[in-house]
N, CA, C, O and the ligand as a Tripos MOL2 file, in Angstrom:
@<TRIPOS>MOLECULE
protein
  237   235    60     0     0
PROTEIN
NO_CHARGES

@<TRIPOS>ATOM
      1 N         210.4310 -135.9340  -59.4480 N.3       1 MET1
      2 CA        210.1450 -134.6300  -60.0490 C.3       1 MET1
      3 C         208.8370 -134.7010  -60.8140 C.2       1 MET1
      4 O         208.7540 -135.3600  -61.8500 O.2       1 MET1
      5 N         207.8580 -134.0530  -60.3280 N.am      2 ASP2
      6 CA        206.5580 -134.0840  -60.9980 C.3       2 ASP2
      7 C         206.5220 -133.0650  -62.1190 C.2       2 ASP2
      8 O         206.8410 -131.8890  -61.9450 O.2       2 ASP2
      9 N         206.1270 -133.5590  -63.2560 N.am      3 ASP3
     10 CA        205.9800 -132.6330  -64.3590 C.3       3 ASP3
     11 C         204.5110 -132.2820  -64.4880 C.2       3 ASP3
     12 O         203.6760 -133.1760  -64.6260 O.2       3 ASP3
     13 N         204.1840 -131.0230  -64.4460 N.am      4 PRO4
     14 CA        202.7690 -130.6320  -64.4920 C.3       4 PRO4
     15 C         202.0720 -131.0690  -65.7570 C.2       4 PRO4
     16 O         200.8470 -131.1840  -65.7810 O.2       4 PRO4
     17 N         202.8330 -131.3140  -66.8130 N.am      5 TYR5
     18 CA        202.1950 -131.7150  -68.0610 C.3       5 TYR5
     19 C         201.8310 -133.1840  -68.0470 C.2       5 TYR5
     20 O         201.0950 -133.6540  -68.9140 O.2       5 TYR5
     21 N         202.3410 -133.9090  -67.0730 N.am      6 CYS6
     22 CA        202.1720 -135.3600  -67.0810 C.3       6 CYS6
     23 C         201.1630 -135.8370  -66.0490 C.2       6 CYS6
     24 O         201.0010 -137.0440  -65.8680 O.2       6 CYS6
     25 N         200.5000 -134.9490  -65.3890 N.am      7 VAL7
     26 CA        199.6110 -135.3690  -64.3210 C.3       7 VAL7
     27 C         198.1460 -135.2660  -64.7080 C.2       7 VAL7
     28 O         197.2610 -135.2960  -63.8520 O.2       7 VAL7
     29 N         197.9020 -135.1480  -65.9840 N.am      8 GLY8
     30 CA        196.5290 -135.2140  -66.4550 C.3       8 GLY8
     31 C         195.7480 -133.9300  -66.3560 C.2       8 GLY8
     32 O         194.5200 -133.9330  -66.4400 O.2       8 GLY8
     33 N         196.4440 -132.8450  -66.1790 N.am      9 GLN9
     34 CA        195.7190 -131.5870  -66.1430 C.3       9 GLN9
     35 C         195.3180 -131.1850  -67.5490 C.2       9 GLN9
     36 O         196.0420 -131.4240  -68.5160 O.2       9 GLN9
     37 N         194.1760 -130.5850  -67.6410 N.am     10 SER10
     38 CA        193.7190 -130.1360  -68.9480 C.3      10 SER10
     39 C         194.2480 -128.7400  -69.2260 C.2      10 SER10
     40 O         194.4550 -127.9400  -68.3140 O.2      10 SER10
     41 N         194.4570 -128.4730  -70.4780 N.am     11 PRO11
     42 CA        194.8470 -127.1080  -70.8160 C.3      11 PRO11
     43 C         193.7040 -126.1530  -70.5340 C.2      11 PRO11
     44 O         192.5290 -126.5040  -70.6440 O.2      11 PRO11
     45 N         194.0650 -124.9760  -70.1810 N.am     12 THR12
     46 CA        193.0380 -123.9680  -69.9440 C.3      12 THR12
     47 C         192.9000 -123.1010  -71.1780 C.2      12 THR12
     48 O         193.7610 -122.2690  -71.4610 O.2      12 THR12
     49 N         191.8330 -123.2940  -71.9010 N.am     13 PRO13
     50 CA        191.6700 -122.4780  -73.1080 C.3      13 PRO13
     51 C         191.5810 -121.0120  -72.7450 C.2      13 PRO13
     52 O         190.7890 -120.6080  -71.8930 O.2      13 PRO13
     53 N         192.3900 -120.2430  -73.3920 N.am     14 ALA14
     54 CA        192.3640 -118.8190  -73.1040 C.3      14 ALA14
     55 C         191.1150 -118.2090  -73.7110 C.2      14 ALA14
     56 O         190.6990 -118.5620  -74.8140 O.2      14 ALA14
     57 N         190.5500 -117.3210  -72.9920 N.am     15 LYS15
     58 CA        189.4280 -116.5830  -73.5540 C.3      15 LYS15
     59 C         189.9210 -115.7480  -74.7160 C.2      15 LYS15
     60 O         191.0150 -115.1850  -74.6780 O.2      15 LYS15
     61 N         189.1330 -115.6800  -75.7060 N.am     16 ALA16
     62 CA        189.5250 -114.8480  -76.8420 C.3      16 ALA16
     63 C         189.7150 -113.4320  -76.3480 C.2      16 ALA16
     64 O         188.8410 -112.8480  -75.7070 O.2      16 ALA16
     65 N         190.8550 -112.9090  -76.6580 N.am     17 ALA17
     66 CA        191.1280 -111.5470  -76.2220 C.3      17 ALA17
     67 C         190.2530 -110.5760  -76.9930 C.2      17 ALA17
     68 O         189.7790 -110.8620  -78.0920 O.2      17 ALA17
     69 N         190.0630 -109.4610  -76.3990 N.am     18 ALA18
     70 CA        189.1430 -108.5020  -76.9910 C.3      18 ALA18
     71 C         189.7190 -107.8220  -78.2190 C.2      18 ALA18
     72 O         188.9980 -107.4760  -79.1550 O.2      18 ALA18
     73 N         191.0050 -107.6420  -78.1980 N.am     19 GLU19
     74 CA        191.6270 -106.8780  -79.2690 C.3      19 GLU19
     75 C         192.4530 -107.7730  -80.1750 C.2      19 GLU19
     76 O         193.1090 -108.7060  -79.7110 O.2      19 GLU19
     77 N         192.4200 -107.4900  -81.4470 N.am     20 GLY20
     78 CA        193.2500 -108.1960  -82.3910 C.3      20 GLY20
     79 C         194.1020 -107.2280  -83.1400 C.2      20 GLY20
     80 O         194.2250 -106.0820  -82.7070 O.2      20 GLY20
     81 N         194.7010 -107.6100  -84.2360 N.am     21 PRO21
     82 CA        194.6850 -108.9910  -84.7020 C.3      21 PRO21
     83 C         195.7430 -109.8290  -83.9940 C.2      21 PRO21
     84 O         196.7630 -109.3220  -83.5260 O.2      21 PRO21
     85 N         195.4680 -111.1110  -83.9340 N.am     22 PHE22
     86 CA        196.4220 -112.0150  -83.3280 C.3      22 PHE22
     87 C         196.9290 -112.9920  -84.3730 C.2      22 PHE22
     88 O         196.2490 -113.3230  -85.3440 O.2      22 PHE22
     89 N         198.1370 -113.4310  -84.1350 N.am     23 ALA23
     90 CA        198.6860 -114.4500  -85.0250 C.3      23 ALA23
     91 C         197.8580 -115.7180  -84.8700 C.2      23 ALA23
     92 O         197.3130 -115.9940  -83.8020 O.2      23 ALA23
     93 N         197.7760 -116.4740  -85.9370 N.am     24 GLU24
     94 CA        197.0200 -117.7130  -85.8000 C.3      24 GLU24
     95 C         197.9570 -118.8660  -85.4720 C.2      24 GLU24
     96 O         199.1330 -118.8630  -85.8330 O.2      24 GLU24
     97 N         197.4110 -119.8310  -84.7890 N.am     25 CYS25
     98 CA        198.1620 -121.0130  -84.4060 C.3      25 CYS25
     99 C         198.6380 -121.7280  -85.6690 C.2      25 CYS25
    100 O         197.8760 -121.9020  -86.6200 O.2      25 CYS25
    101 N         199.8940 -122.1360  -85.6670 N.am     26 VAL26
    102 CA        200.4320 -122.7950  -86.8510 C.3      26 VAL26
    103 C         199.8910 -124.2190  -86.9770 C.2      26 VAL26
    104 O         200.0300 -124.8430  -88.0290 O.2      26 VAL26
    105 N         199.2930 -124.7190  -85.9430 N.am     27 LEU27
    106 CA        198.7920 -126.0880  -85.9910 C.3      27 LEU27
    107 C         197.2980 -126.1520  -86.2670 C.2      27 LEU27
    108 O         196.8570 -126.9190  -87.1230 O.2      27 LEU27
    109 N         196.5310 -125.3680  -85.5640 N.am     28 CYS28
    110 CA        195.0760 -125.4900  -85.7110 C.3      28 CYS28
    111 C         194.4270 -124.2200  -86.2410 C.2      28 CYS28
    112 O         193.2100 -124.1580  -86.4180 O.2      28 CYS28
    113 N         195.2450 -123.2190  -86.4900 N.am     29 ARG29
    114 CA        194.7740 -121.9680  -87.0650 C.3      29 ARG29
    115 C         193.7830 -121.2190  -86.1750 C.2      29 ARG29
    116 O         193.0700 -120.3270  -86.6330 O.2      29 ARG29
    117 N         193.7520 -121.5880  -84.9290 N.am     30 GLU30
    118 CA        192.9790 -120.7880  -83.9830 C.3      30 GLU30
    119 C         193.7970 -119.5460  -83.6450 C.2      30 GLU30
    120 O         195.0270 -119.5820  -83.6900 O.2      30 GLU30
    121 N         193.1360 -118.4740  -83.3140 N.am     31 PRO31
    122 CA        193.8910 -117.2920  -82.8980 C.3      31 PRO31
    123 C         194.6600 -117.5670  -81.6090 C.2      31 PRO31
    124 O         194.1650 -118.2170  -80.6880 O.2      31 PRO31
    125 N         195.8590 -117.0620  -81.5780 N.am     32 THR32
    126 CA        196.6620 -117.2280  -80.3770 C.3      32 THR32
    127 C         196.5730 -115.9700  -79.5350 C.2      32 THR32
    128 O         195.8560 -115.0280  -79.8690 O.2      32 THR32
    129 N         197.3060 -115.9730  -78.4460 N.am     33 GLU33
    130 CA        197.3360 -114.7710  -77.6200 C.3      33 GLU33
    131 C         198.4950 -113.8680  -78.0240 C.2      33 GLU33
    132 O         198.7700 -112.8660  -77.3650 O.2      33 GLU33
    133 N         199.1690 -114.2290  -79.1090 N.am     34 TYR34
    134 CA        200.2980 -113.4210  -79.5650 C.3      34 TYR34
    135 C         199.8590 -112.4700  -80.6610 C.2      34 TYR34
    136 O         198.9980 -112.8030  -81.4760 O.2      34 TYR34
    137 N         200.4460 -111.2970  -80.6790 N.am     35 PRO35
    138 CA        200.1050 -110.3500  -81.7420 C.3      35 PRO35
    139 C         200.5690 -110.8720  -83.0960 C.2      35 PRO35
    140 O         201.4930 -111.6800  -83.1920 O.2      35 PRO35
    141 N         199.9160 -110.3970  -84.1140 N.am     36 GLU36
    142 CA        200.1980 -110.8710  -85.4580 C.3      36 GLU36
    143 C         201.6420 -110.6140  -85.8670 C.2      36 GLU36
    144 O         202.1760 -111.2770  -86.7560 O.2      36 GLU36
    145 N         202.2580 -109.6540  -85.2160 N.am     37 SER37
    146 CA        203.6300 -109.2970  -85.5620 C.3      37 SER37
    147 C         204.6490 -110.2410  -84.9380 C.2      37 SER37
    148 O         205.8500 -110.1100  -85.1740 O.2      37 SER37
    149 N         204.1710 -111.1920  -84.1420 N.am     38 THR38
    150 CA        205.0970 -112.1350  -83.5160 C.3      38 THR38
    151 C         205.8290 -112.9420  -84.5730 C.2      38 THR38
    152 O         205.2180 -113.4970  -85.4860 O.2      38 THR38
    153 N         207.1350 -112.9980  -84.4370 N.am     39 LYS39
    154 CA        207.9150 -113.7510  -85.4130 C.3      39 LYS39
    155 C         207.9740 -115.2190  -85.0080 C.2      39 LYS39
    156 O         207.8900 -115.5740  -83.8320 O.2      39 LYS39
    157 N         208.1200 -116.0450  -86.0170 N.am     40 GLY40
    158 CA        208.2560 -117.4740  -85.7520 C.3      40 GLY40
    159 C         206.9200 -118.1530  -85.5930 C.2      40 GLY40
    160 O         205.8700 -117.5690  -85.8580 O.2      40 GLY40
    161 N         206.9730 -119.3890  -85.1570 N.am     41 SER41
    162 CA        205.7600 -120.1750  -85.0290 C.3      41 SER41
    163 C         204.9950 -119.7660  -83.7840 C.2      41 SER41
    164 O         205.5570 -119.6390  -82.6960 O.2      41 SER41
    165 N         203.7240 -119.5660  -83.9680 N.am     42 THR42
    166 CA        202.8840 -119.2420  -82.8270 C.3      42 THR42
    167 C         201.9250 -120.3930  -82.5790 C.2      42 THR42
    168 O         201.3560 -120.9610  -83.5110 O.2      42 THR42
    169 N         201.7620 -120.7180  -81.3370 N.am     43 LEU43
    170 CA        200.8550 -121.7950  -80.9610 C.3      43 LEU43
    171 C         199.7980 -121.2570  -80.0180 C.2      43 LEU43
    172 O         200.0790 -120.4360  -79.1450 O.2      43 LEU43
    173 N         198.5830 -121.7320  -80.2100 N.am     44 CYS44
    174 CA        197.5400 -121.3610  -79.2750 C.3      44 CYS44
    175 C         197.8110 -122.0840  -77.9500 C.2      44 CYS44
    176 O         198.6010 -123.0270  -77.9110 O.2      44 CYS44
    177 N         197.1760 -121.6570  -76.8950 N.am     45 PRO45
    178 CA        197.4420 -122.2740  -75.5880 C.3      45 PRO45
    179 C         197.2410 -123.7870  -75.6000 C.2      45 PRO45
    180 O         198.0020 -124.5220  -74.9720 O.2      45 PRO45
    181 N         196.2360 -124.2400  -76.3020 N.am     46 VAL46
    182 CA        195.9600 -125.6750  -76.3190 C.3      46 VAL46
    183 C         197.0680 -126.4410  -77.0350 C.2      46 VAL46
    184 O         197.5680 -127.4430  -76.5240 O.2      46 VAL46
    185 N         197.4490 -125.9660  -78.2220 N.am     47 CYS47
    186 CA        198.5090 -126.6350  -78.9650 C.3      47 CYS47
    187 C         199.8420 -126.5160  -78.2390 C.2      47 CYS47
    188 O         200.6400 -127.4540  -78.2390 O.2      47 CYS47
    189 N         200.0780 -125.3910  -77.6350 N.am     48 ALA48
    190 CA        201.3190 -125.2210  -76.8900 C.3      48 ALA48
    191 C         201.3730 -126.2330  -75.7520 C.2      48 ALA48
    192 O         202.4280 -126.7910  -75.4520 O.2      48 ALA48
    193 N         200.2460 -126.4590  -75.1360 N.am     49 TRP49
    194 CA        200.1780 -127.4250  -74.0420 C.3      49 TRP49
    195 C         200.4380 -128.8290  -74.5580 C.2      49 TRP49
    196 O         201.1710 -129.6060  -73.9460 O.2      49 TRP49
    197 N         199.8330 -129.1390  -75.6810 N.am     50 HIS50
    198 CA        200.0470 -130.4650  -76.2510 C.3      50 HIS50
    199 C         201.5070 -130.6720  -76.6450 C.2      50 HIS50
    200 O         202.0760 -131.7430  -76.4310 O.2      50 HIS50
    201 N         202.0950 -129.6430  -77.2170 N.am     51 GLU51
    202 CA        203.4940 -129.7400  -77.5970 C.3      51 GLU51
    203 C         204.3610 -129.9660  -76.3640 C.2      51 GLU51
    204 O         205.2530 -130.8150  -76.3640 O.2      51 GLU51
    205 N         204.0920 -129.2080  -75.3300 N.am     52 ALA52
    206 CA        204.8720 -129.3370  -74.1100 C.3      52 ALA52
    207 C         204.6740 -130.7100  -73.4890 C.2      52 ALA52
    208 O         205.6130 -131.3140  -72.9710 O.2      52 ALA52
    209 N         203.4570 -131.1870  -73.5460 N.am     53 GLN53
    210 CA        203.1600 -132.4980  -72.9830 C.3      53 GLN53
    211 C         203.8950 -133.5750  -73.7640 C.2      53 GLN53
    212 O         204.4590 -134.5090  -73.1940 O.2      53 GLN53
    213 N         203.8730 -133.4220  -75.0830 N.am     54 ARG54
    214 CA        204.5100 -134.4320  -75.9110 C.3      54 ARG54
    215 C         206.0060 -134.4860  -75.6090 C.2      54 ARG54
    216 O         206.6060 -135.5590  -75.5580 O.2      54 ARG54
    217 N         206.5870 -133.3180  -75.4130 N.am     55 THR55
    218 CA        208.0020 -133.2530  -75.1040 C.3      55 THR55
    219 C         208.2680 -133.8280  -73.7150 C.2      55 THR55
    220 O         209.1940 -134.6130  -73.5110 O.2      55 THR55
    221 N         207.4430 -133.4220  -72.7850 N.am     56 ALA56
    222 CA        207.6780 -133.8120  -71.4010 C.3      56 ALA56
    223 C         207.4140 -135.2990  -71.1840 C.2      56 ALA56
    224 O         208.0450 -135.9330  -70.3380 O.2      56 ALA56
    225 N         206.4880 -135.8420  -71.9430 N.am     57 CYS57
    226 CA        206.0340 -137.2040  -71.6930 C.3      57 CYS57
    227 C         206.4890 -138.1880  -72.7560 C.2      57 CYS57
    228 O         205.9980 -139.3160  -72.8030 O.2      57 CYS57
    229 N         207.4030 -137.7870  -73.5930 N.am     58 SER58
    230 CA        207.8140 -138.7020  -74.6500 C.3      58 SER58
    231 C         208.4240 -139.9580  -74.0440 C.2      58 SER58
    232 O         209.2200 -139.9120  -73.1050 O.2      58 SER58
    233 N         208.0270 -141.0450  -74.6040 N.am     59 GLY59
    234 CA        208.5650 -142.3030  -74.1050 C.3      59 GLY59
    235 C         207.7170 -142.9260  -73.0300 C.2      59 GLY59
    236 O         208.0540 -143.9940  -72.5190 O.2      59 GLY59
    237 ZN        196.4340 -124.5040  -81.9320 Zn       60 ZN60
@<TRIPOS>BOND
     1     1     2 1
     2     2     3 1
     3     3     4 2
     4     3     5 am
     5     5     6 1
     6     6     7 1
     7     7     8 2
     8     7     9 am
     9     9    10 1
    10    10    11 1
    11    11    12 2
    12    11    13 am
    13    13    14 1
    14    14    15 1
    15    15    16 2
    16    15    17 am
    17    17    18 1
    18    18    19 1
    19    19    20 2
    20    19    21 am
    21    21    22 1
    22    22    23 1
    23    23    24 2
    24    23    25 am
    25    25    26 1
    26    26    27 1
    27    27    28 2
    28    27    29 am
    29    29    30 1
    30    30    31 1
    31    31    32 2
    32    31    33 am
    33    33    34 1
    34    34    35 1
    35    35    36 2
    36    35    37 am
    37    37    38 1
    38    38    39 1
    39    39    40 2
    40    39    41 am
    41    41    42 1
    42    42    43 1
    43    43    44 2
    44    43    45 am
    45    45    46 1
    46    46    47 1
    47    47    48 2
    48    47    49 am
    49    49    50 1
    50    50    51 1
    51    51    52 2
    52    51    53 am
    53    53    54 1
    54    54    55 1
    55    55    56 2
    56    55    57 am
    57    57    58 1
    58    58    59 1
    59    59    60 2
    60    59    61 am
    61    61    62 1
    62    62    63 1
    63    63    64 2
    64    63    65 am
    65    65    66 1
    66    66    67 1
    67    67    68 2
    68    67    69 am
    69    69    70 1
    70    70    71 1
    71    71    72 2
    72    71    73 am
    73    73    74 1
    74    74    75 1
    75    75    76 2
    76    75    77 am
    77    77    78 1
    78    78    79 1
    79    79    80 2
    80    79    81 am
    81    81    82 1
    82    82    83 1
    83    83    84 2
    84    83    85 am
    85    85    86 1
    86    86    87 1
    87    87    88 2
    88    87    89 am
    89    89    90 1
    90    90    91 1
    91    91    92 2
    92    91    93 am
    93    93    94 1
    94    94    95 1
    95    95    96 2
    96    95    97 am
    97    97    98 1
    98    98    99 1
    99    99   100 2
   100    99   101 am
   101   101   102 1
   102   102   103 1
   103   103   104 2
   104   103   105 am
   105   105   106 1
   106   106   107 1
   107   107   108 2
   108   107   109 am
   109   109   110 1
   110   110   111 1
   111   111   112 2
   112   111   113 am
   113   113   114 1
   114   114   115 1
   115   115   116 2
   116   115   117 am
   117   117   118 1
   118   118   119 1
   119   119   120 2
   120   119   121 am
   121   121   122 1
   122   122   123 1
   123   123   124 2
   124   123   125 am
   125   125   126 1
   126   126   127 1
   127   127   128 2
   128   127   129 am
   129   129   130 1
   130   130   131 1
   131   131   132 2
   132   131   133 am
   133   133   134 1
   134   134   135 1
   135   135   136 2
   136   135   137 am
   137   137   138 1
   138   138   139 1
   139   139   140 2
   140   139   141 am
   141   141   142 1
   142   142   143 1
   143   143   144 2
   144   143   145 am
   145   145   146 1
   146   146   147 1
   147   147   148 2
   148   147   149 am
   149   149   150 1
   150   150   151 1
   151   151   152 2
   152   151   153 am
   153   153   154 1
   154   154   155 1
   155   155   156 2
   156   155   157 am
   157   157   158 1
   158   158   159 1
   159   159   160 2
   160   159   161 am
   161   161   162 1
   162   162   163 1
   163   163   164 2
   164   163   165 am
   165   165   166 1
   166   166   167 1
   167   167   168 2
   168   167   169 am
   169   169   170 1
   170   170   171 1
   171   171   172 2
   172   171   173 am
   173   173   174 1
   174   174   175 1
   175   175   176 2
   176   175   177 am
   177   177   178 1
   178   178   179 1
   179   179   180 2
   180   179   181 am
   181   181   182 1
   182   182   183 1
   183   183   184 2
   184   183   185 am
   185   185   186 1
   186   186   187 1
   187   187   188 2
   188   187   189 am
   189   189   190 1
   190   190   191 1
   191   191   192 2
   192   191   193 am
   193   193   194 1
   194   194   195 1
   195   195   196 2
   196   195   197 am
   197   197   198 1
   198   198   199 1
   199   199   200 2
   200   199   201 am
   201   201   202 1
   202   202   203 1
   203   203   204 2
   204   203   205 am
   205   205   206 1
   206   206   207 1
   207   207   208 2
   208   207   209 am
   209   209   210 1
   210   210   211 1
   211   211   212 2
   212   211   213 am
   213   213   214 1
   214   214   215 1
   215   215   216 2
   216   215   217 am
   217   217   218 1
   218   218   219 1
   219   219   220 2
   220   219   221 am
   221   221   222 1
   222   222   223 1
   223   223   224 2
   224   223   225 am
   225   225   226 1
   226   226   227 1
   227   227   228 2
   228   227   229 am
   229   229   230 1
   230   230   231 1
   231   231   232 2
   232   231   233 am
   233   233   234 1
   234   234   235 1
   235   235   236 2
@<TRIPOS>SUBSTRUCTURE
     1 MET1         2 RESIDUE 1 A MET
     2 ASP2         6 RESIDUE 1 A ASP
     3 ASP3        10 RESIDUE 1 A ASP
     4 PRO4        14 RESIDUE 1 A PRO
     5 TYR5        18 RESIDUE 1 A TYR
     6 CYS6        22 RESIDUE 1 A CYS
     7 VAL7        26 RESIDUE 1 A VAL
     8 GLY8        30 RESIDUE 1 A GLY
     9 GLN9        34 RESIDUE 1 A GLN
    10 SER10       38 RESIDUE 1 A SER
    11 PRO11       42 RESIDUE 1 A PRO
    12 THR12       46 RESIDUE 1 A THR
    13 PRO13       50 RESIDUE 1 A PRO
    14 ALA14       54 RESIDUE 1 A ALA
    15 LYS15       58 RESIDUE 1 A LYS
    16 ALA16       62 RESIDUE 1 A ALA
    17 ALA17       66 RESIDUE 1 A ALA
    18 ALA18       70 RESIDUE 1 A ALA
    19 GLU19       74 RESIDUE 1 A GLU
    20 GLY20       78 RESIDUE 1 A GLY
    21 PRO21       82 RESIDUE 1 A PRO
    22 PHE22       86 RESIDUE 1 A PHE
    23 ALA23       90 RESIDUE 1 A ALA
    24 GLU24       94 RESIDUE 1 A GLU
    25 CYS25       98 RESIDUE 1 A CYS
    26 VAL26      102 RESIDUE 1 A VAL
    27 LEU27      106 RESIDUE 1 A LEU
    28 CYS28      110 RESIDUE 1 A CYS
    29 ARG29      114 RESIDUE 1 A ARG
    30 GLU30      118 RESIDUE 1 A GLU
    31 PRO31      122 RESIDUE 1 A PRO
    32 THR32      126 RESIDUE 1 A THR
    33 GLU33      130 RESIDUE 1 A GLU
    34 TYR34      134 RESIDUE 1 A TYR
    35 PRO35      138 RESIDUE 1 A PRO
    36 GLU36      142 RESIDUE 1 A GLU
    37 SER37      146 RESIDUE 1 A SER
    38 THR38      150 RESIDUE 1 A THR
    39 LYS39      154 RESIDUE 1 A LYS
    40 GLY40      158 RESIDUE 1 A GLY
    41 SER41      162 RESIDUE 1 A SER
    42 THR42      166 RESIDUE 1 A THR
    43 LEU43      170 RESIDUE 1 A LEU
    44 CYS44      174 RESIDUE 1 A CYS
    45 PRO45      178 RESIDUE 1 A PRO
    46 VAL46      182 RESIDUE 1 A VAL
    47 CYS47      186 RESIDUE 1 A CYS
    48 ALA48      190 RESIDUE 1 A ALA
    49 TRP49      194 RESIDUE 1 A TRP
    50 HIS50      198 RESIDUE 1 A HIS
    51 GLU51      202 RESIDUE 1 A GLU
    52 ALA52      206 RESIDUE 1 A ALA
    53 GLN53      210 RESIDUE 1 A GLN
    54 ARG54      214 RESIDUE 1 A ARG
    55 THR55      218 RESIDUE 1 A THR
    56 ALA56      222 RESIDUE 1 A ALA
    57 CYS57      226 RESIDUE 1 A CYS
    58 SER58      230 RESIDUE 1 A SER
    59 GLY59      234 RESIDUE 1 A GLY
    60 ZN60       237 GROUP 0 **** ****
């Protein structure tokens, strides 16, 4: 079972969307693609990818 997070693909940084405001990433404080009204922790695409990779590739 190939995990896409484990094959060395780079995250694709999302282009900054034209309209805001967006919630900021809880890790790096970069704007995310989620609206500011999003509840809970928001992660930018890069941090979300790293989190997923860490989970998928732990060990
Ligand atoms: Zn981030």
